[in-house]
C-alpha positions as CSV (number, residue, x, y, z in Angstrom):
1,X,-270.2,-91.3,-25.6
2,X,-268.5,-88.4,-23.8
3,X,-267.3,-85.5,-26.4
4,X,-263.9,-84.9,-27.4
5,X,-262.8,-81.9,-25.4
6,X,-261.1,-79.1,-27.4
7,X,-259.8,-75.6,-27.1
8,X,-258.7,-73.1,-29.9
9,X,-256.3,-70.7,-30.2
10,X,-256.7,-67.6,-32.4
11,X,-259.4,-65.1,-33.4
12,X,-258.2,-63.7,-36.5
13,X,-260.1,-63.5,-39.9
14,X,-260.1,-67.3,-40.6
15,X,-260.8,-68.3,-37.2
16,X,-264.4,-67.8,-37.4
17,X,-264.8,-70.7,-39.9
18,X,-263.3,-72.9,-37.7
19,X,-265.0,-72.0,-34.7
20,X,-268.5,-72.2,-36.7
21,X,-267.5,-75.8,-37.8
22,X,-266.6,-77.1,-34.5
23,X,-270.1,-75.7,-33.4
24,X,-271.7,-78.2,-35.8
25,X,-269.6,-81.3,-35.0
26,X,-271.6,-83.1,-32.5
27,X,-268.5,-85.3,-30.9
28,X,-266.7,-81.9,-30.0
29,X,-267.2,-79.3,-27.0
30,X,-265.2,-76.5,-27.4
31,X,-264.5,-75.7,-23.4
32,X,-262.3,-72.4,-24.1
33,X,-260.4,-70.1,-26.4
34,X,-257.4,-68.0,-26.5
35,X,-256.1,-65.0,-28.0
36,X,-253.7,-62.2,-27.1
37,X,-256.4,-59.6,-27.9
38,X,-258.7,-59.7,-25.0
39,X,-261.5,-57.9,-27.0
40,X,-261.4,-60.5,-29.5
41,X,-261.9,-63.0,-27.3
42,X,-265.0,-61.7,-25.7
43,X,-266.4,-61.2,-29.1
44,X,-265.6,-64.8,-30.1
45,X,-266.9,-66.5,-26.9
46,X,-270.2,-64.7,-27.2
47,X,-270.6,-65.3,-31.1
48,X,-269.7,-69.0,-30.7
49,X,-271.0,-69.9,-27.2
50,X,-267.7,-70.7,-25.9
51,X,-267.7,-70.8,-21.9
52,X,-264.2,-69.1,-21.2
53,X,-261.4,-67.6,-23.0
54,X,-257.5,-67.2,-21.7
55,X,-255.1,-64.5,-23.1
56,X,-252.3,-67.2,-22.2
57,X,-252.5,-70.1,-24.2
58,X,-250.3,-71.8,-21.9
59,X,-252.3,-71.4,-19.0
60,X,-255.3,-72.7,-21.2
61,X,-253.7,-75.7,-22.3
62,X,-252.5,-76.7,-18.3
63,X,-255.8,-75.8,-16.8
64,X,-258.3,-77.6,-19.3
65,X,-256.4,-80.4,-20.2
66,X,-257.9,-80.7,-23.4
67,X,-258.0,-83.9,-26.0
68,X,-257.1,-81.6,-28.6
69,X,-256.1,-78.2,-29.7
70,X,-257.0,-76.1,-32.8
71,X,-254.3,-73.9,-33.9
72,X,-255.3,-70.7,-35.9
73,X,-252.6,-68.2,-35.5
74,X,-249.8,-66.8,-37.9
75,X,-247.0,-69.5,-38.8
76,X,-244.0,-67.8,-36.7
77,X,-245.9,-68.7,-34.0
78,X,-246.8,-72.4,-34.4
79,X,-243.6,-73.7,-33.2
80,X,-243.8,-72.9,-29.7
81,X,-247.6,-73.7,-29.6
82,X,-247.3,-77.1,-30.8
83,X,-244.3,-77.6,-28.3
84,X,-246.5,-76.3,-25.4
85,X,-249.2,-78.8,-26.7
86,X,-247.4,-81.7,-27.3
87,X,-245.3,-81.5,-24.0
88,X,-248.8,-82.0,-22.2
89,X,-249.5,-84.8,-24.5
90,X,-252.5,-82.9,-26.5
91,X,-253.3,-83.8,-30.1
92,X,-253.1,-81.1,-32.6
93,X,-254.6,-79.5,-35.7
94,X,-252.9,-76.8,-36.8
95,X,-253.3,-74.2,-39.6
96,X,-251.1,-73.8,-42.9
97,X,-248.5,-72.4,-43.6
98,X,-247.3,-74.9,-40.8
99,X,-244.2,-73.0,-40.5
100,X,-242.0,-70.0,-41.9
101,X,-239.4,-72.4,-43.4
102,X,-239.0,-75.9,-44.2
103,X,-236.5,-76.4,-41.9
104,X,-238.9,-75.0,-39.1
105,X,-241.4,-77.4,-40.2
106,X,-239.1,-80.4,-40.0
107,X,-238.0,-79.2,-36.6
108,X,-241.4,-79.1,-35.3
109,X,-242.3,-82.3,-36.9
110,X,-239.5,-83.9,-35.3
111,X,-240.4,-82.5,-31.6
112,X,-243.8,-83.7,-31.9
113,X,-242.8,-87.1,-32.6
114,X,-241.1,-87.5,-29.3
115,X,-244.4,-87.4,-27.7
116,X,-247.4,-89.6,-28.1
117,X,-249.7,-87.5,-29.9
118,X,-251.8,-86.9,-33.1
119,X,-251.1,-84.1,-35.3
120,X,-252.9,-83.1,-38.5
121,X,-252.2,-79.8,-40.7
122,X,-255.8,-78.1,-41.5
123,X,-255.1,-78.4,-45.3
124,X,-258.6,-77.6,-46.5
125,X,-258.8,-77.3,-50.2
126,X,-258.6,-81.2,-50.9
127,X,-261.7,-81.2,-49.0
128,X,-263.6,-78.8,-50.9
129,X,-266.5,-81.0,-52.3
130,X,-265.6,-80.7,-56.2
131,X,-262.0,-81.9,-55.4
132,X,-263.6,-85.1,-53.4
133,X,-266.0,-85.6,-56.5
134,X,-263.4,-85.4,-58.9
135,X,-261.2,-88.1,-57.3
136,X,-264.1,-90.2,-57.0
137,X,-264.4,-89.9,-60.9
138,X,-260.7,-90.4,-61.2
139,X,-261.0,-93.6,-59.0
140,X,-263.8,-95.1,-61.1
141,X,-262.0,-94.3,-64.7
142,X,-264.3,-92.0,-65.7
143,X,-261.8,-90.6,-68.0
144,X,-259.5,-93.7,-68.4
145,X,-257.0,-95.2,-66.0
146,X,-254.1,-92.9,-67.4
147,X,-254.5,-89.2,-66.3
148,X,-252.5,-87.3,-68.8
149,X,-252.8,-83.6,-67.7
150,X,-254.4,-81.1,-65.0
151,X,-254.5,-77.7,-65.3
152,X,-255.7,-75.2,-62.4
153,X,-256.4,-71.6,-63.1
154,X,-256.9,-68.8,-60.6
155,X,-257.2,-65.5,-60.7
156,X,-258.7,-63.7,-56.9
157,X,-258.9,-60.2,-57.7
158,X,-258.2,-59.2,-54.3
159,X,-254.6,-57.9,-54.6
160,X,-254.8,-55.1,-57.4
161,X,-255.6,-52.1,-55.0
162,X,-253.2,-49.7,-53.2
163,X,-254.8,-51.1,-50.1
164,X,-254.8,-55.0,-50.9
165,X,-254.9,-57.2,-48.3
166,X,-255.6,-54.7,-45.4
167,X,-259.4,-55.6,-44.4
168,X,-258.9,-59.2,-44.4
169,X,-255.2,-60.3,-43.9
170,X,-252.8,-57.3,-43.7
171,X,-249.8,-59.2,-43.0
172,X,-250.0,-60.5,-46.4
173,X,-248.6,-57.2,-47.6
174,X,-245.3,-57.9,-45.8
175,X,-244.7,-61.6,-46.3
176,X,-241.3,-62.2,-48.4
177,X,-243.4,-65.2,-50.1
178,X,-246.9,-64.8,-50.9
179,X,-248.8,-66.4,-53.7
180,X,-247.4,-70.0,-53.2
181,X,-246.3,-69.8,-49.5
182,X,-249.9,-68.9,-48.7
183,X,-252.3,-69.8,-51.4
184,X,-250.4,-71.8,-54.2
185,X,-249.5,-74.4,-51.4
186,X,-253.1,-75.6,-51.5
187,X,-252.9,-76.5,-55.0
188,X,-249.8,-78.4,-54.6
189,X,-251.4,-80.1,-52.1
190,X,-254.5,-80.7,-54.4
191,X,-252.8,-82.1,-57.3
192,X,-250.8,-84.7,-55.1
193,X,-254.3,-85.4,-53.6
194,X,-255.7,-86.0,-57.2
195,X,-252.7,-87.2,-59.5
196,X,-249.9,-88.5,-57.0
197,X,-246.6,-87.7,-56.2
198,X,-244.7,-84.7,-58.0
199,X,-241.2,-85.7,-59.5
200,X,-240.1,-82.2,-60.6
201,X,-241.2,-78.5,-61.0
202,X,-240.3,-75.6,-63.2
203,X,-241.7,-72.2,-61.9
204,X,-242.0,-68.6,-63.0
205,X,-242.9,-66.1,-60.5
206,X,-243.9,-62.6,-60.6
207,X,-244.8,-59.1,-58.1
208,X,-247.6,-57.6,-60.1
209,X,-248.7,-54.9,-57.1
210,X,-245.4,-52.9,-56.5
211,X,-246.8,-52.2,-52.7
212,X,-246.4,-55.6,-51.6
213,X,-243.2,-57.3,-50.3
214,X,-243.9,-61.1,-52.0
215,X,-245.0,-62.7,-55.1
216,X,-248.4,-62.3,-56.4
217,X,-248.3,-64.2,-59.3
218,X,-246.9,-67.3,-61.2
219,X,-246.9,-70.4,-63.6
220,X,-246.0,-73.6,-62.2
221,X,-245.2,-76.9,-64.5
222,X,-245.4,-79.9,-62.9
223,X,-244.2,-83.4,-63.7
224,X,-245.8,-86.4,-61.5
225,X,-244.0,-89.9,-60.9
226,X,-246.8,-91.7,-62.8
227,X,-246.3,-89.5,-66.3
228,X,-248.9,-86.9,-65.5
229,X,-248.4,-83.2,-66.2
230,X,-249.9,-80.3,-64.8
231,X,-250.1,-76.6,-64.7
232,X,-250.8,-73.8,-61.9
233,X,-251.4,-70.6,-63.5
234,X,-252.8,-68.2,-60.7
235,X,-252.5,-64.4,-59.8
236,X,-254.2,-62.6,-56.7
237,X,-254.1,-59.4,-59.1
238,X,-256.4,-60.2,-61.9
239,X,-260.0,-60.6,-61.3
240,X,-262.3,-63.6,-61.6
241,X,-265.8,-63.2,-63.7
242,X,-267.5,-65.0,-61.0
243,X,-269.1,-62.9,-58.3
244,X,-267.2,-65.3,-55.6
245,X,-263.7,-66.0,-56.6
246,X,-263.5,-67.6,-53.5
247,X,-266.0,-70.5,-54.1
248,X,-263.9,-72.8,-55.9
249,X,-260.8,-70.3,-56.2
250,X,-260.4,-71.3,-59.6
251,X,-261.2,-73.5,-62.5
252,X,-259.9,-76.7,-63.4
253,X,-259.5,-79.2,-66.5
254,X,-258.3,-83.0,-65.9
255,X,-257.6,-84.9,-69.5
256,X,-257.2,-88.9,-69.4
257,X,-257.0,-91.5,-72.2
258,X,-260.9,-91.3,-72.2
259,X,-261.8,-88.1,-71.9
260,X,-262.1,-84.8,-69.7
261,X,-263.3,-83.5,-66.5
262,X,-263.8,-79.8,-66.1
263,X,-264.5,-77.6,-62.9
264,X,-266.2,-74.4,-63.3
265,X,-265.8,-71.4,-61.1
266,X,-269.6,-72.2,-59.6
267,X,-268.8,-75.4,-58.7
268,X,-270.3,-77.3,-61.8
269,X,-268.5,-80.5,-62.5
270,X,-268.6,-81.9,-66.4
271,X,-267.6,-85.1,-68.2
272,X,-266.5,-85.5,-71.8
273,X,-265.9,-88.3,-73.1
274,X,-263.7,-88.5,-76.2
275,X,-266.2,-88.3,-79.5
276,X,-268.9,-87.1,-77.2
277,X,-270.7,-84.1,-76.0
278,X,-269.9,-82.5,-72.5
279,X,-272.5,-83.3,-69.7
280,X,-272.7,-81.9,-66.4
281,X,-272.2,-84.4,-63.6
282,X,-274.6,-84.1,-60.6
283,X,-273.1,-83.8,-57.0
284,X,-274.0,-82.3,-53.8
285,X,-272.4,-78.9,-53.1
286,X,-273.4,-75.9,-51.2
287,X,-272.0,-72.4,-50.7
288,X,-271.8,-72.7,-46.9
289,X,-269.2,-70.7,-44.8
290,X,-266.0,-71.1,-46.7
291,X,-265.3,-72.4,-50.1
292,X,-268.0,-75.4,-50.0
293,X,-267.9,-75.9,-46.3
294,X,-264.5,-77.7,-46.5
295,X,-263.6,-76.1,-43.0
296,X,-266.3,-78.5,-41.8
297,X,-265.1,-81.4,-43.8
298,X,-261.7,-80.9,-42.6
299,X,-262.4,-80.9,-39.1
300,X,-265.0,-83.6,-39.5
301,X,-262.1,-85.7,-40.8
302,X,-259.9,-85.1,-38.1
303,X,-262.2,-86.1,-35.3
304,X,-263.5,-89.3,-37.1
305,X,-259.5,-90.2,-37.7
306,X,-258.9,-89.4,-34.0
307,X,-262.0,-91.1,-32.7
308,X,-261.5,-94.3,-34.6
309,X,-257.4,-94.3,-34.6
310,X,-257.4,-94.1,-38.5
311,X,-254.6,-92.0,-40.4
312,X,-255.2,-88.3,-41.3
313,X,-255.1,-87.5,-45.0
314,X,-252.8,-84.4,-44.2
315,X,-251.1,-85.5,-41.2
316,X,-248.1,-83.3,-40.5
317,X,-245.4,-86.2,-41.9
318,X,-247.4,-86.3,-45.2
319,X,-247.6,-82.2,-45.4
320,X,-243.7,-82.2,-45.4
321,X,-244.2,-83.7,-49.1
322,X,-246.5,-81.0,-50.0
323,X,-243.9,-78.5,-48.3
324,X,-241.0,-80.4,-50.2
325,X,-242.7,-79.5,-53.5
326,X,-243.3,-75.8,-52.3
327,X,-239.6,-75.3,-51.8
328,X,-238.9,-76.9,-54.8
329,X,-241.2,-74.2,-56.5
330,X,-239.1,-71.4,-54.8
331,X,-235.7,-72.9,-55.7
332,X,-236.9,-73.3,-59.6
333,X,-237.8,-69.4,-59.7
334,X,-234.8,-68.8,-58.1
335,X,-232.3,-70.7,-60.3
336,X,-234.6,-70.4,-63.8
337,X,-234.4,-74.1,-64.4
338,X,-236.4,-77.5,-63.4
339,X,-236.0,-78.6,-60.0
340,X,-236.5,-82.6,-58.8
341,X,-238.4,-82.8,-55.9
342,X,-236.5,-84.4,-52.9
343,X,-238.8,-86.3,-50.4
């Protein structure tokens, strides 16, 4: 079977995880890459054995005629890149945030609907191995059919310094919306994956580091359509007590009618039935590349769905629902009241 012909746009901090993952997926051949910085192009082509590079991504799309493009660039560039790919009939997998605003995301989706392409958002948190395993446990009714409550607590510890974010992702410092737009959206999508659609939210957001533009802390209360309640309690300022806070990104508690499931910072999952002791649940997870190899898992899902004409879990249409919740979070914080999510 011939391989899918791929090109990748972007050579920033997170791009290296994408390129490394594509090199491990046998059904894919990355034939070229593009970035405005030619020095980065040279470095990436050498590091990941990519045959050629282009500074102009449009030229690359036109000349290489790929089966799909992987977009790993800042959100303000996504609309024009996706337009160019859609016009040429090139399938798309695109990093989040999908666009600077919900309105632009809707515009992007509507434009791409006009062409006969497949489009998936690279939302990788739900593909972390612990979340996949917890989903299986819930589906097997390990803590009962009814899920009462889920709580995710996150402390990143990379945002308290005077030079916070400069070394890894300096544009974080000037983003008018940070914690929820860039990181909390992962948790929103994961909550939808684990517990279903979200009915309403109440959010209180704060800025702890005075040297950045956007919020870096917040607590969000979620009410789900099925009656489940949830809390996201996160900030990027205070530190985790685990040496690698970016492994699981936090700890999670899920409570149901028959007991509890806990995710620990080292990836350990436990189950505690009502009236019984907590016991560790054995499953496979490894500290490979980014956060349990979730980038590889995400891209593998994209390829398998593309080859077998199956639905993407994080199709661009479905991801608009996650962005609806994100918008409701910011509206709730602004208006200081519960906001119903409008899908």
